N, C-alpha and C positions, 0 to 999 in steps of 0.2 A: 654538736655544732660548736666551733670555737667562738671566742668573743668577737673577733673581727667579722666573721661570717654573720653572726647575729646582728651586729651593728649595720652591716650592709643590707641585710634582709629587712630590718626595721625602718631604714631611712630611704630606700629606693622608691622612686616615684613612677608608677605605671602610667603609660600614655594610652588613653582610650580613644578609639576611633568611633565617632558617633555616626549613626545613619541619619539622624536629624540634625538640627542646629543646636550646638551647645548653648546653655543658658545659665544664668545665675542660679536658678532653682534646680537645675539638673546636675550641678557640679558642687563639690565641697571646696572649702578654702584650701588653696595651694594645689588643687588638682589641675592637670593639663589634659587637653584633648586635641585630637587631630581630625580635621574635617576635609573631605574632598568631594565636591559636587561635580556633576557633569559639566564640562567646558569651563571650569574655574580653576584657579590656582589652589594649591594646597594651603590650608589655613591652620595655624596653631593657636589654640586658646589656652588661657591660664586665668584661673580665678584667684585674685589676690586683693587684700584690703577691701573685701566686699564688692569688688568690681570685676568685670569680665574684660580681659585684655586680649587683643587679637593681632596677629601678624601673618602676612602672606609670604609664602616661599615660591621661588621660581626655578624652573628646570631649563630655562632658555635665556635668562637675562631680562625678560619683560617684567615689569612691575605694575601692580594694579592698586589704585587708591580709591576707596569707596566714597570718601567725602572730600573735604577740603585739604589741599596740599599747601602748606605754609613754609616759606623759606626766606631767610634774610638775604641770601645770595643765590640766584638761580642762573646757571651757566649752561648753555647748549654748545656742544662740541661737534655735532654732526648734522642731525636732521630733526625737524619737528614740524608740526602743522598748526597754523593759527588762522585767524580770520581778519581781513582788512576791509575797511569801509571807504567808499569813494562817493563824492558829491557830484551830481550832474544837473543841478538846478539851472533853469533857463526861463526867459520871458519871451513869448512869441505869440503870433496870431494863428494863421491857418495850420492846424496840426495835420492836415492831409498831405502837406509837403513832407518829404523825407528829412528827418532831423538827425544829424550826427552829434551825439552828446559830448560836451566837454568833460574833462576829468579834473575835478578840483577847482573849477572856475564857473562863473555864471555866464555860460557861453554855449552856443550851438550854431551850426550852419549846415548847408547842404553840399559842401565842397568835398566831402569824403574823408578818407583816412590820411590824406597827405597834407593835412594841416596839423601843426604841432599840438593844438589844444584838443584835437578830436581822437587822439590815440594814446595809449599807455604802453610803454615798453616793458614787457613782463620780465622781471629778474628771476622768477621761479615758475614752476608749473602752477596754474591757477584755475579754479573752477568757480563759476558764478553760483553762489549759494542761494541768493535771493535778490530780487529787485523790488524796492518799495517806491511807490509814486503817489502823488496827491496833487490834483489840479485845483485851481481856484474855480470861481463860478463858471459853469458851462451853459451854453445855449442849446446844446444838442447832446443829451446824455446817452443816446443810443449809439454813439460813435464807438467803434472798436479800435483798440490800439495794439499794434504789433511791435513787440520788442525783438530785436535781432542782435545776437552776439556775432561780431565779425572779426577777422584777423588778417594780417599779412605775415606770412612765414619769414623767418630769418633768410635774408638773401633774395627776397622776392617782393615785388610791388603789386602783385595780384591780390585783390581783396576777396577773401573766401568767406562764405557763410558757415558759421559754426553751429548755431542753434537758434530757434525762434519760438515765440509763443504769442498768441493773440488773446488779449484780455477784452472781454465783451462788456458793453454797457457800463462805462465808467461813470462815476458820480462826483458832483461838486464837493470840494473840501472834505473828501473822504479818502482814507488810506486804502490803497490796493496793493496786494502783495503777489509777486510771481516767485514761486519756489523752484529750486533746481529740478525737481521732478516734473514740473509743468512743461518744461521745454521739450521739443520734439526729439531731441537727442542730447547727449551730454554736452553742456556748455563749458568745455574745458579747453584751455590754450596752454601752450608749452613755453618754457623759458626761452627768451629771445624773440618771441612773437610780438608784433604790434597788435594790441587788442582794441576794439572799438565797440560802442553801443549805438544803435540807431533805432529810431521809432518812426512810425508813420500811422496816421489815423485813416479810417475808412471814409471819413467826411470831416469837414471843418466843424470843430466842437465848440468854438467860442470866438470872441474877439481876442485881443492881446491880453493874456493873463500870465500869471506865474505858474510854472510847473516845478514841483519839488520832487526830486528823484535821487534816491540813494541806492547804491549797489553794494552787496556784501560778497566777498570772495574768499573761498577756501584756498589758502596758500601753502604749498608744500616747500618749506624753506630747507635748503640743503647748504650747509656752510662749506 
């Protein structure tokens, strides 16, 4: 074997594919390993300076971050998903009347979707991720509250029911949560719709009290 061949032979670094998870104890300094688990991206490990370093590889452009992604500048150029929060607080008496909730204002009434404060014009596809509500002191804690997501399609003034859920036995000064999975069908509206929230109780639950209501929406933003 000539000198160059011996140098290459002595300096080349084999890549070892592990069946388990590469670790500091299973690898030597400078060693590299490749790992591919079912339904995961290919991962390259390298032990250096007494630490185990890891990087994911992609075969389709998708990238996966296991923990925190930190960036000084973050720019979206096409599409992403985030969550938006809306406030629907109001003060009123007989909860057995239909209440159309205001968006971002302390307001509600029974006039429906054709009042500016009662509807939100959706710029993107949106899904109700959860609704949180908390009433003040109640006189009738056996009252059931039905929340309904409603909409008017683009170009139409007909109000359609999207999804609903009945919350049973509400409690004074106590947080209640309705999750997306609780609704009887997917609470999703499309870009260009007017979306509204209404609630009605099975009975009058109190005198005039404050109702604190927050909705969280999954928003599919497409630039």
